[in-house]
N, C-alpha and C positions, 0 to 999 in steps of 0.2 A: 450459562457456561456449564458443561458437564462436571459431575463430581464423582469421585470414586472413594472407596474405603479400602485401605490396605490392611489385611489381617495377617496375623501370625509372623510379625516381623521379629527376627531373633533379637534378643536383648543387646548383643554387641553391635548389631547393625543400627538399631535405633539410637544407641549411645553415640555412635560415630556420626549419624545424621544430625543429632541434636548438637554435638560439639561443632560440627561444620556450620550449622545454621547460626550458632552463637558467634563463631569466628567471623562470619560474613554479615552479621547483624540482620539476619532474616528469620522469618518464622520457619518452623519445620516444614510446613506445607510449601512455602516458596523455595526452600532449599531442595526439597524433593523434586519440584518442577524443574529447577536448574539442573539437577543430576540427570533427570530423564531427558532433558533437551540435549545435554552433552552426549548421551549415549544414542539417542534416536534421531537427532537432526544432523544431517551431514554438514560438515564445515567446509567452506570454500578455502582453498589453499592458494595463496598468492604465488604464481609460478616463478616470478623473479626472486622472491625471498627463498623459495625452495631451491632454485638453482644456485643462488649465492651460498646457501648453507651447504649444499652438496659439494660445491667446488672448494669451499673452505675445509670440509672434512677430507676430501680427496687430497688436498695440498698437505694437510697435517700427516696423512698416512702414506704419503708418496715414498718415503724412505724405508717403510716397513715391507720386507719381502717375506712372504709365506710360501714355504716349499711343501711338496707332497709329504715329505718326512715330518714336517711340523704338524700338518693336518692329521697324519696317522698317529702321531704321539698324542695329540689332543684328544682324538677319538678314543684311544686306548685308555687314557687317564680318566675320561668321562665314564668309562664302563666299570671302573674299579669300585 
């Protein structure tokens, strides 16, 4: 199996990796592999779960009406 060496890891990042490894009862190496897999390996999405979630969100937001004036106000506030 290939091996790599990771150099110049910032202290704060190494600390976070170490804490995450401890929380998941893994070695730092195993935790790093899990992190890389999450970022680099595409995850399959269950279309039925996605549709159910989207419909639920749509239902909760059905009563909210956003006008052009609301959008203009939000844009202006974001620029302050």
